[in-house]
Residue frames as a rotation matrix with the C-alpha (Angstrom) as fourth column:
MET 1
0.951 0.091 0.295 121.34
-0.079 -0.852 0.517 117.74
0.298 -0.515 -0.803 136.40
GLY 2
0.433 -0.870 -0.236 124.66
0.718 0.491 -0.494 116.22
0.545 0.044 0.837 137.50
GLU 3
-0.498 -0.824 -0.272 127.01
0.813 -0.333 -0.478 118.97
0.303 -0.459 0.835 138.49
LEU 4
-0.514 0.324 0.794 124.57
-0.095 -0.941 0.323 121.77
0.852 0.091 0.515 138.53
SER 5
0.568 0.734 -0.372 122.80
0.204 0.312 0.928 120.14
0.797 -0.603 0.028 141.51
LEU 6
0.186 -0.622 -0.760 125.94
0.964 0.267 0.017 120.68
0.192 -0.736 0.649 143.52
ILE 7
-0.725 -0.413 0.551 126.01
0.411 -0.902 -0.135 124.50
0.552 0.128 0.824 142.99
LYS 8
-0.075 0.633 -0.771 124.41
0.923 -0.248 -0.293 126.61
-0.376 -0.734 -0.566 145.70
SER 9
0.464 0.272 0.843 122.87
0.495 -0.869 0.008 129.95
0.735 0.414 -0.538 144.88
ARG 10
-0.674 -0.663 -0.326 124.45
0.690 -0.406 -0.599 132.85
0.265 -0.629 0.731 146.63
VAL 11
0.546 0.838 -0.010 122.70
0.702 -0.451 0.552 135.17
0.458 -0.308 -0.834 148.98
LEU 12
-0.567 -0.721 0.399 123.96
0.352 -0.649 -0.674 138.55
0.745 -0.242 0.621 150.17
ILE 13
0.425 0.645 -0.635 122.81
0.852 -0.047 0.522 139.57
0.306 -0.763 -0.569 153.69
VAL 14
-0.526 -0.544 0.654 123.09
0.358 -0.839 -0.410 143.18
0.772 0.018 0.636 154.55
ASP 15
0.700 0.713 -0.027 122.21
0.334 -0.294 0.896 144.44
0.631 -0.636 -0.444 158.00
ASP 16
-0.032 -0.741 0.670 124.06
-0.464 -0.583 -0.667 146.63
0.885 -0.332 -0.326 160.55
CYS 17
0.353 0.217 0.910 122.88
-0.924 0.234 0.303 144.30
-0.147 -0.948 0.283 163.42
GLU 18
-0.648 -0.703 -0.294 125.29
-0.720 0.691 -0.063 141.29
0.247 0.171 -0.954 163.74
THR 19
-0.658 0.397 0.640 122.53
-0.274 0.665 -0.695 139.33
-0.701 -0.633 -0.329 165.47
ASN 20
0.452 0.859 -0.239 120.10
-0.503 0.024 -0.864 139.64
-0.737 0.511 0.443 162.62
ARG 21
0.134 -0.470 -0.872 122.80
-0.939 0.222 -0.264 138.59
0.317 0.854 -0.412 160.10
ALA 22
-0.788 -0.572 0.227 123.73
-0.615 0.740 -0.271 135.61
-0.013 -0.353 -0.936 162.30
MET 23
-0.277 0.780 0.561 120.12
-0.229 0.513 -0.827 134.39
-0.933 -0.358 0.037 162.54
LEU 24
0.620 0.482 -0.619 119.68
-0.679 -0.066 -0.731 134.65
-0.394 0.874 0.286 158.80
VAL 25
-0.227 -0.818 -0.529 122.92
-0.916 0.363 -0.169 132.78
0.331 0.446 -0.832 158.15
GLU 26
-0.778 -0.058 0.625 121.76
-0.403 0.809 -0.427 130.01
-0.481 -0.585 -0.653 160.42
ILE 27
0.212 0.959 0.190 118.48
-0.290 0.248 -0.924 129.74
-0.933 0.141 0.331 158.67
LEU 28
0.808 0.269 -0.524 119.90
-0.519 -0.097 -0.849 129.82
-0.279 0.958 0.062 155.07
LYS 29
-0.005 -0.993 -0.114 123.40
-0.928 -0.038 0.369 128.28
-0.371 0.108 -0.922 155.32
ASP 30
-0.251 -0.066 0.966 122.34
0.069 0.994 0.086 124.69
-0.966 0.088 -0.245 154.40
ASP 31
0.459 0.534 0.710 120.69
0.707 0.264 -0.656 125.85
-0.538 0.803 -0.256 151.03
TYR 32
0.962 -0.060 0.267 122.72
0.118 -0.789 -0.603 128.98
0.247 0.612 -0.752 150.06
GLU 33
-0.150 -0.986 -0.074 126.28
0.927 -0.114 -0.356 130.25
0.343 -0.122 0.931 149.82
ILE 34
0.725 0.568 -0.388 126.13
0.684 -0.655 0.320 133.21
-0.073 -0.498 -0.864 152.20
ILE 35
-0.470 -0.785 0.403 127.92
0.658 -0.616 -0.432 136.62
0.588 0.062 0.807 151.85
GLU 36
0.455 0.571 -0.683 127.48
0.887 -0.357 0.292 139.11
-0.077 -0.739 -0.669 154.66
ALA 37
-0.468 -0.547 0.694 127.87
0.480 -0.817 -0.319 142.82
0.742 0.184 0.645 154.90
SER 38
-0.457 0.240 -0.856 127.36
0.852 -0.156 -0.499 145.18
-0.253 -0.958 -0.133 157.81
GLY 39
-0.014 0.413 -0.911 126.06
0.045 -0.910 -0.413 148.08
-0.999 -0.047 -0.006 155.63
GLY 40
0.852 0.496 0.170 125.22
0.202 -0.013 -0.979 149.31
-0.483 0.868 -0.111 152.17
GLU 41
0.562 -0.727 -0.396 128.59
-0.826 -0.519 -0.220 150.77
-0.045 0.450 -0.892 151.32
ARG 42
-0.336 -0.713 0.616 130.25
-0.693 0.630 0.351 147.45
-0.638 -0.309 -0.705 152.37
ALA 43
0.218 0.570 0.792 127.79
0.178 0.775 -0.606 145.49
-0.960 0.273 0.068 150.35
LEU 44
0.952 0.093 -0.292 128.55
-0.240 -0.366 -0.899 147.43
-0.191 0.926 -0.326 147.22
């Protein structure tokens, strides 16, 4: 496994509520690389 075990999967969190995004980031940050967007257009 070597180097591959150091690579985190990436997760895109899209929500217009900053509080919801913050909660999800807190839950997922240790296991995933997080990308956030505040809406669908921004996510694209």
